[in-house]
C-alpha positions, 0 to 999 in steps of 0.5 A: 500500500505504501509503495502504491501511495508513493507511486501515485504521489510521484505521478501527481508531481510529474503531472503538475505544470511547472512553477513560474519563479519571477526574479529581477537578476540572473543570479537570483534565477540561478538560486531558484533553478531546479526541477519543476521550476521555470524562471523569468528574469525582468532585469529590474525593468517593469516594462520589460517584465510586463512584456515578458509575461504577456509573451508567455501566452497560454503557457500553463503554470501551477503557481507563481513565486516572486523571488529575489532581493528586496529593500527593507522598509521595517527597521527591524529587518537586516541584510539577509533576513527573509520576508515571506509575504502575507500580502502584496501591495500594488497601487491602491490594492492589497491582496493576500498571498496563498496562506498554505504555500506561504506557511510552508515557505516560512517553515522551510526557510527557517529550517534552512537557517534563515531569519524569517518574518511575515509581512506585506511586500509593496511592488513599485515601478521605480526603485526606492533608493533613499530612506525617505522614500522607504519611509513613505512606502512603509507608512503608506502601504503598511509594508515591510519590504519593497521590490519591483516584481511582486506586484506584477507577479501577483497580478499575473497569478490572479489573472491565471487563477493560480496560487501566488507566494513571494519570498524575498531576502533583504538587501538594502535596509530601511535606513540605508540609501543606495548610490545612484549608479545602482539603478544602472547596474544591470543589463537588460538580461539581468547580469551585472553591467560591470563596464557600466558600473566602472564608468559611473564610478569614474564619473562619480567616485564618491559612490564607491563607499556606497557600492561597497556597502551595497555589495556586502548587504547583497552578499548576505541576502544571496546567502539566504536566497541560496538556502531558500531557492532549492526549496521552491520546487520540492516544497511547493510542488508537494503542497500543490499536489494536494490542493 
């Protein structure tokens, strides 16, 4: 009987459509890659992400995950802390994530050694670079973190009527400003634009200290993403097979 149950579960998992994991950077996509997962990288460009989502057409997915770095809005969140969203704020709307999948991700991230917190994530079309902008988002949206993908990812999942969750690792904390060149640091494909960064530093060498701090913060965040990414396919597909 146990063997038959195991075979049935394997068949159910095999029959599931892939999970769509939406990220901003190729490095984030590499953390999430695995069996049963399809990644889509925005290059931190909202217009490009909208086009990419439209281009998916009728491709079938079993769930959507927003995954990657986020800016902290809650002062208690430090670089490397993980936020599993209980709601996504986009514009004037606030929508809950899938409670069962979110609960599983919370437990999985904690078991992987990450410091995890629930809370709302606000999705924006432009990066929040300064503490004042982050404070305005925190107060206006009652959110704990901000990114540039979650609002579009949630809307895509809602249109498809499939479950949505978001797991984001804090990179820049609420009290820290990002140097202006961060907004130009990625290629359209989501890689670090090393030559572009070097040019901007030559033009504005005062940004070097901020870039070093941002690099250290993102390193802590990527440690957490590398622990959580491999969980996405196995954990979520097990739960999805029972929904």
